[in-house]
C-alpha positions in Angstrom: -11.7 -15.4 -20.6 -9.8 -17.4 -23.7 -11.0 -14.9 -26.9 -11.3 -11.2 -25.3 -14.9 -9.6 -26.2 -14.4 -5.7 -24.8 -10.8 -4.7 -24.3 -9.0 -4.1 -27.6 -5.2 -4.1 -28.2 -3.1 -3.1 -30.8 -4.5 -6.3 -33.5 -6.4 -8.6 -31.2 -8.7 -8.6 -27.9 -7.3 -8.7 -24.4 -7.7 -12.0 -22.6 -8.4 -12.9 -19.2 -6.4 -15.4 -20.2 -3.7 -13.8 -21.9 -2.4 -13.0 -18.4 -1.5 -16.2 -17.3 -0.5 -17.5 -20.6 0.8 -14.9 -22.6 4.7 -15.6 -23.6 7.2 -13.7 -25.5 8.5 -14.8 -29.6 10.9 -17.4 -28.0 7.9 -19.0 -25.8 9.7 -18.0 -22.7 6.5 -17.1 -20.2 6.0 -13.3 -20.8 6.5 -12.5 -16.9 10.0 -14.8 -16.6 11.8 -13.3 -14.4 9.9 -11.0 -12.2 9.8 -11.1 -8.4 5.9 -12.2 -7.6 5.7 -14.4 -10.9 8.9 -16.7 -10.3 8.0 -17.5 -7.0 4.2 -18.0 -7.5 5.1 -20.1 -10.8 7.5 -21.9 -8.4 5.2 -23.0 -5.1 2.8 -24.4 -7.8 5.4 -26.9 -8.8 6.6 -24.6 -11.8 3.6 -23.7 -13.6 4.2 -20.6 -15.9 0.2 -20.8 -16.4 -0.1 -21.5 -12.8 -3.6 -19.1 -12.8 -4.9 -20.0 -16.1 -4.4 -23.9 -14.2 -6.5 -22.6 -11.3 -9.1 -21.4 -13.9 -9.6 -23.9 -16.2 -10.1 -26.3 -13.6 -13.5 -25.1 -13.3 -14.3 -24.6 -16.7 -13.3 -27.3 -17.7 -14.1 -29.4 -15.0 -11.1 -31.1 -13.9 -8.7 -31.7 -11.5 -10.7 -31.7 -8.4 -13.6 -30.5 -9.9 -13.1 -34.0 -12.2 -15.9 -35.5 -10.3 -18.4 -32.9 -9.8 -21.8 -33.1 -10.8 -23.7 -31.1 -13.4 -27.0 -31.4 -11.2 -25.2 -30.3 -8.0 -25.8 -26.8 -7.5 -23.1 -26.9 -4.8 -20.6 -28.1 -7.1 -22.0 -26.0 -9.6 -21.3 -22.5 -7.4 -18.1 -23.5 -6.3 -16.9 -24.0 -9.6 -17.7 -20.6 -10.9 -16.3 -19.2 -7.7 -13.0 -20.9 -8.8 -13.2 -19.5 -11.9 -14.3 -15.7 -11.6 -12.5 -15.6 -7.9 -8.9 -17.1 -10.2 -8.7 -14.4 -12.5 -9.8 -11.9 -11.2 -7.0 -12.4 -7.6 -4.2 -14.5 -9.9 -4.2 -14.0 -13.8 -5.7 -10.3 -13.1 -3.7 -9.7 -9.5 -0.4 -11.1 -10.8 -0.5 -9.1 -14.6 -1.1 -6.0 -12.9 2.6 -6.4 -11.0 4.1 -7.4 -14.0 2.9 -3.7 -15.6 4.5 -2.1 -12.2 7.8 -4.1 -13.3 7.5 -3.7 -17.1 7.2 0.3 -16.4 10.2 -0.2 -14.5 12.2 -1.5 -17.4 11.1 0.6 -19.5 12.6 3.7 -16.9 16.3 2.0 -16.9 16.3 1.3 -20.7 16.7 4.8 -20.7 14.6 5.5 -23.7 11.8 8.0 -22.7 9.7 5.9 -26.2 9.4 2.7 -24.2 5.8 3.3 -23.4 6.9 7.3 -22.2 9.7 5.6 -20.3 7.3 3.4 -17.5 4.3 5.9 -17.7 1.8 4.2 -19.5 2.7 0.6 -18.4 1.6 2.1 -14.6 -1.0 3.3 -15.6 -2.1 -0.1 -17.2 -1.4 -1.0 -13.7 -3.7 1.1 -12.5 -6.9 0.3 -15.3 -6.4 -2.9 -14.9 -6.6 -2.6 -10.5 -10.0 -0.8 -11.0 -11.4 -1.4 -14.2 -13.9 0.4 -16.2 -16.8 0.1 -13.6 -16.0 2.7 -10.9 -16.3 5.1 -13.3 -14.1 8.3 -12.5 -14.1 8.7 -9.0 -14.1 5.2 -8.0 -17.7 5.0 -6.8 -19.6 3.1 -9.9 -19.8 -1.4 -9.2 -17.0 -2.5 -10.5 -15.8 -6.0 -10.3 -11.9 -5.8 -10.4 -9.5 -5.5 -7.2 -11.0 -2.4 -6.2 -14.0 -3.3 -5.8 -13.1 -6.3 -4.2 -10.7 -3.9 -1.4 -13.8 -1.7 -1.2 -16.4 -4.7 0.4 -13.4 -6.1 1.9 -12.7 -2.5 3.8 -16.6 -2.7 4.9 -16.1 -6.1 6.5 -13.0 -5.7 8.5 -13.6 -1.7 9.3 -10.5 -0.9 7.1 -12.3 2.7 5.4 -11.1 6.2 5.9 -13.4 9.2 4.4 -15.8 6.9 2.8 -13.1 4.7 0.6 -11.0 1.1 1.1 -7.7 2.2 2.7 -5.8 -0.4 0.9 -7.7 1.7 -2.9 -6.1 5.3 -0.9 -2.6 3.4 0.1 -2.7 1.7 -3.8 -3.1 4.7 -5.1 -1.1 6.8 -3.8 2.3 4.7 -4.2 1.5 4.0 -7.7 1.1 7.9 -8.6 4.5 8.1 -6.5 5.5 5.8 -9.0 4.4 7.2 -11.8 6.1 11.0 -11.1 9.4 8.8 -10.3 9.4 7.6 -13.8 8.6 10.8 -15.3 11.4 11.8 -13.4 14.0 8.6 -14.5 14.4 7.9 -11.2 13.4 4.5 -12.2 15.2 2.6 -8.2 12.9 5.1 -7.1 9.8 4.0 -8.6 10.8 -0.3 -8.0 11.2 -0.1 -4.2 7.3 0.8 -4.3 6.5 -2.6 -6.0 6.7 -4.5 -2.5 4.8 -1.7 -0.7 2.3 -1.7 -3.5 2.0 -5.9 -3.7 1.5 -6.0 0.1 -1.2 -3.5 -0.4 -3.0 -5.4 -2.8 -2.4 -9.1 -1.0 -4.1 -7.6 2.1 -7.4 -7.9 0.5 -6.9 -11.0 -0.4 -5.9 -11.7 3.3 -9.4 -10.3 4.2 -11.3 -12.8 2.2 -9.2 -15.7 3.2 -10.4 -14.4 7.3 -14.3 -14.0 6.6 -14.6 -17.6 4.1 -12.8 -19.1 7.3 -15.1 -18.2 9.4 -17.6 -19.0 6.7 -16.6 -22.6 5.9 -16.6 -24.0 9.2 -19.0 -26.4 9.9 -18.2 -25.6 13.5 -20.1 -22.5 13.5 -22.2 -22.9 9.5 -24.7 -25.1 8.4 -25.9 -26.6 5.3 -23.7 -26.8 1.8 -20.1 -25.3 2.0 -19.0 -25.8 -1.0 -19.3 -22.6 -2.0 -17.8 -20.3 0.9 -15.2 -23.2 1.0 -14.1 -22.4 -2.5 -14.3 -18.8 -2.2 -11.5 -18.9 0.9 -9.8 -21.5 -1.5 -10.3 -18.9 -4.4 -8.9 -16.0 -1.4 -5.9 -18.1 -0.4 -4.4 -19.9 -3.1 -3.9 -16.1 -4.1 -1.3 -15.7 -1.5 -0.1 -18.4 -0.5 3.0 -18.9 -2.6 4.2 -15.3 -0.6 3.0 -17.1 2.1 5.5 -20.0 1.8 7.5 -17.3 1.6 7.5 -16.5 4.7 6.6 -19.5 6.6 6.3 -22.6 5.3 5.1 -24.5 7.8 2.1 -21.4 8.1 0.7 -22.0 4.2 1.1 -26.2 4.7 -0.9 -25.3 7.7 -3.6 -23.2 5.8 -3.7 -25.4 2.8 -4.5 -28.3 5.0 -7.3 -26.4 6.0 -8.8 -24.7 3.4 -7.3 -26.0 -0.3 -10.6 -26.9 -2.0 -11.5 -30.3 -2.3 -9.6 -31.2 1.1 -10.6 -34.5 3.1 -11.5 -32.8 6.6 -11.9 -28.6 5.5 -11.5 -26.6 8.2 -10.4 -29.2 10.6 -8.5 -26.9 12.7 -11.5 -24.4 13.0 -10.7 -20.5 11.9 -9.8 -19.4 15.1 -6.2 -21.7 14.8 -6.2 -20.6 10.7 -6.5 -17.3 11.1 -4.5 -17.6 14.4 -1.8 -19.1 11.8 -1.9 -16.4 9.2 -1.9 -13.6 11.4 1.8 -14.8 12.4 2.9 -13.2 9.1 1.3 -9.9 8.7 4.5 -8.1 9.6 7.2 -10.2 6.6 3.9 -9.3 4.2 4.5 -5.9 4.5 1.2 -5.1 6.4 -0.6 -4.7 10.2 -3.5 -6.2 12.2 -5.1 -2.7 11.6 -4.2 -3.0 7.9 -6.5 -6.0 7.8 -8.6 -5.0 10.4 -10.9 -7.0 12.1 -14.1 -9.2 10.6 -17.4 -7.9 11.5 -20.9 -9.9 11.2 -23.8 -7.1 12.5 -21.7 -5.1 13.2 -19.1 -7.3 16.1 -16.5 -9.9 15.5 -16.8 -13.3 16.2 -15.1 -15.0 18.5 -11.5 -15.0 17.4 -11.9 -12.5 14.5 -11.4 -9.1 16.2 -8.0 -7.0 14.6 -5.0 -8.6 16.3 -2.0 -5.9 17.7 1.1 -5.6 15.7 4.2 -5.7 18.5 5.8 -2.6 17.9 8.6 -2.7 16.4 11.8 -1.3 17.1 14.3 -0.7 14.0 16.7 1.1 14.3 16.7 4.6 12.5 20.7 6.3 11.3 22.1 4.4 14.8 19.1 5.2 17.1 17.2 2.2 18.2 13.6 3.5 18.9 11.1 1.4 21.6 8.7 2.1 19.0 7.6 1.7 15.5 8.4 5.1 14.1 9.4 3.7 10.8 5.4 5.0 9.7 7.0 8.8 10.9 10.4 8.4 9.2 8.8 8.0 5.4 7.9 11.5 6.0 11.2 11.9 3.8 9.9 10.2 1.2 7.3 13.4 0.5 10.0 15.8 1.2 12.3 14.3 -1.9 8.9 13.8 -4.1 8.4 17.8 -2.9 11.9 17.8 -4.4 11.5 16.3 -7.6 8.6 18.6 -8.6 10.2 21.3 -8.0 13.0 20.8 -10.0 10.9 20.4 -12.8 9.0 23.4 -12.2 5.5 21.6 -11.2 4.1 23.9 -8.5 0.4 21.9 -8.6 2.6 18.7 -8.2 5.1 20.0 -4.6 1.4 21.8 -3.0 -0.4 18.7 -3.3 1.8 16.3 -1.6 3.0 19.1 0.7 -0.6 19.4 1.3 -2.2 16.5 0.9 1.0 14.2 2.0 2.2 10.6 0.2 3.7 7.9 2.0 3.8 8.7 6.0 0.5 7.1 7.4 -1.1 8.1 10.5 -4.2 6.1 11.8 -7.1 7.0 9.4 -4.8 9.4 7.2 -2.0 10.9 5.9 0.8 12.8 7.6 2.1 16.2 6.0 4.5 18.5 5.7 2.2 21.1 5.6 0.1 20.0 9.2 3.8 20.2 10.4 3.2 24.2 10.6 -0.5 24.5 10.3 -1.6 21.1 13.0 -5.0 22.9 16.0 -6.0 21.3 18.9 -9.1 22.9 20.0 -8.6 26.1 17.5 -5.3 26.6 18.9 -2.6 26.4 17.3 -1.3 22.4 18.0 2.8 23.5 19.7 1.1 27.3 21.7 2.8 27.3 24.4 5.9 25.9 23.8 9.2 27.9 24.2 10.6 28.0 20.5 7.0 28.2 19.3 6.0 30.9 21.0 9.3 32.7 20.1 9.1 32.6 16.6 5.2 33.0 16.2 6.0 36.5 18.1 9.1 37.6 15.5 6.8 36.4 12.3 3.7 37.3 13.8 1.9 34.9 12.4 1.4 30.9 14.0 1.6 29.4 10.3 4.8 31.6 9.8 6.8 28.1 8.7 3.5 27.7 6.1 3.1 31.2 5.3 7.5 30.8 4.1 6.6 27.6 2.3 3.4 28.4 -0.1 4.7 31.9 -0.6 6.9 29.8 -3.1 4.3 27.4 -4.1 1.9 30.1 -4.4 3.9 32.7 -6.3 2.6 35.0 -3.6 4.3 37.4 -0.9 8.0 38.5 -2.4 7.2 36.3 -5.7 4.2 37.8 -6.5 6.4 39.0 -9.1 8.3 36.1 -10.1 8.2 35.0 -13.7 7.2 31.5 -15.0 10.0 32.3 -17.7 13.0 33.0 -15.2 14.6 30.3 -14.6 16.6 31.4 -12.0 12.8 32.7 -9.9 11.9 29.3 -10.7 14.8 28.0 -9.2 14.5 30.8 -6.1 10.7 29.4 -5.7 12.2 25.6 -5.4 14.5 26.4 -2.7 12.4 28.4 -0.4 9.4 25.5 -0.6 11.8 23.2 -0.2 14.1 25.0 2.5 11.0 25.9 4.2 9.5 22.7 4.2 12.8 20.7 5.8 14.4 23.7 7.9 11.0 25.3 9.5 8.0 23.0 9.0 9.7 19.9 10.2 12.4 21.6 11.8 10.0 23.4 14.7 8.1 19.7 14.8 10.8 18.3 15.6 10.8 20.5 19.2 7.6 19.6 19.0 8.1 16.0 20.0 10.9 16.0 22.3 8.3 18.9 24.4 5.6 16.5 24.2 8.1 13.8 25.2 8.8 15.9 28.4 5.0 16.6 28.7 4.1 12.8 28.6 6.4 11.8 31.3 5.6 14.8 33.1 1.7 13.7 33.3 2.3 10.5 34.9 0.9 8.5 33.5 3.1 5.5 32.2 0.5 5.1 28.7 1.0 8.3 27.7 3.3 7.2 24.6 5.3 5.4 26.7 5.5 7.8 28.9 7.3 10.2 26.8 9.0 7.6 24.7 7.2 6.7 21.6 7.4 10.8 21.4 11.1 10.9 21.4 11.3 8.2 19.1 9.4 10.4 16.6 11.9 14.1 17.2 14.2 11.2 15.7 12.6 9.6 13.1 12.1 13.0 11.8 15.6 14.5 12.0 16.7 11.6 10.5 14.0 10.0 7.7 14.0 6.7 6.6 16.2 6.9 3.9 19.5 7.3 5.9 18.6 3.1 6.8 20.0 1.9 9.5 23.5 3.4 10.5 22.5 6.6 8.6 25.1 6.3 5.6 22.0 6.7 3.2 21.3 9.6 1.3 18.4 11.5 3.3 17.2 14.5 2.7 16.0 15.6 6.8 18.0 17.9 8.6 20.7 14.9 9.6 21.5 15.1 5.8 21.6 18.6 6.4 23.5 18.4 8.7 26.6 15.9 7.2 
């Protein structure tokens, strides 16, 4: 922990302790001035080495462990949990955020040689998240945050396609940061930090819930020191953020779960979890992100996934009655696609177009390509709708919009003879791909949402997309996008921006 053994840097060994104790040449804490470090430092009484303090109390048998007995197995197991989980989820966790902050700072410095304009630092953020033991596919037997996310996702039913949604989301946003940095879009990269931190916090919250339950003597028996130490390690790693959201909630959680308190879990796990759920939105994630804790395939009383109330944040002057924030983020895919095509990175543009990167839906990502290629029961999803049928007939293809975009991305059709070295050809391909995605794929899907809204209304079922209201909210979200902000004065890339 203090000297390192495996991770070399230029002239010494990298250490877990150093992630917390590092200073600059003038003795200032290395992470000072960074939002989340300053938040955590302030919460823990101003200690710049708060994470190291947490770990060393267990290793040195000081602080809360001053009276621990070397002969007591429960004490020893508790010390081990605090030391290991503190190093993982406080020292390393915060240093991952530092690497993201450092990447943006390098980008803003405008010096391409500064960590490759930040790209090297963002690479480091991911490797500290995943570690070497996960291998190339992330299927190894790791011990970093990546491994924790996989374990907790299995406990809480939050996997999709065999992977923890947290890991999928963190990777997507880290890759987006990398691409923004390469393109010199420093502010866009900076905007991703908070999004990544929210996802990084989800496994900590899941761990807190799991061990609130396993540390409650009303439902568990035996020596609970180990489980309570684990619960405190997870909560402590998120507590400063919780305190920033609601200091009363933070105080209640700490009074029940801090290791060594006189009456641990006095309020009971259900009350603790209920309090914790009140700050999910402030922390930047939803009930669905956290899921419900499963024991033998079922959730104990009080531990099912909560339900996030529908949000209604104004989108470009429109007040939706449902939460369409994720739908609106499709414009971030469009923006990234434009960045890639501006650099003639056709593979990168095709990846975001086909796979999506920013607009989540249940279990997967929404994609620009899917607006054109989606099917239902083996038939085109939009079949039977007036304008789709008109366009399909004219172009003689159900995927006419995708066909238009893909010839630009794949250099087929009218671009089959285009030259990769001809700037004019490349710019033409970029315009066809981007404007096709915007004004054919998305444009037609907006009409589909209106058609869908009316169909839901005519079905007479109030539960069908809230009698169509949700679908009409989605139509506007796709028209305006997220970048226009609440009043429509932002720098968007959707039809709203074109109209302006």
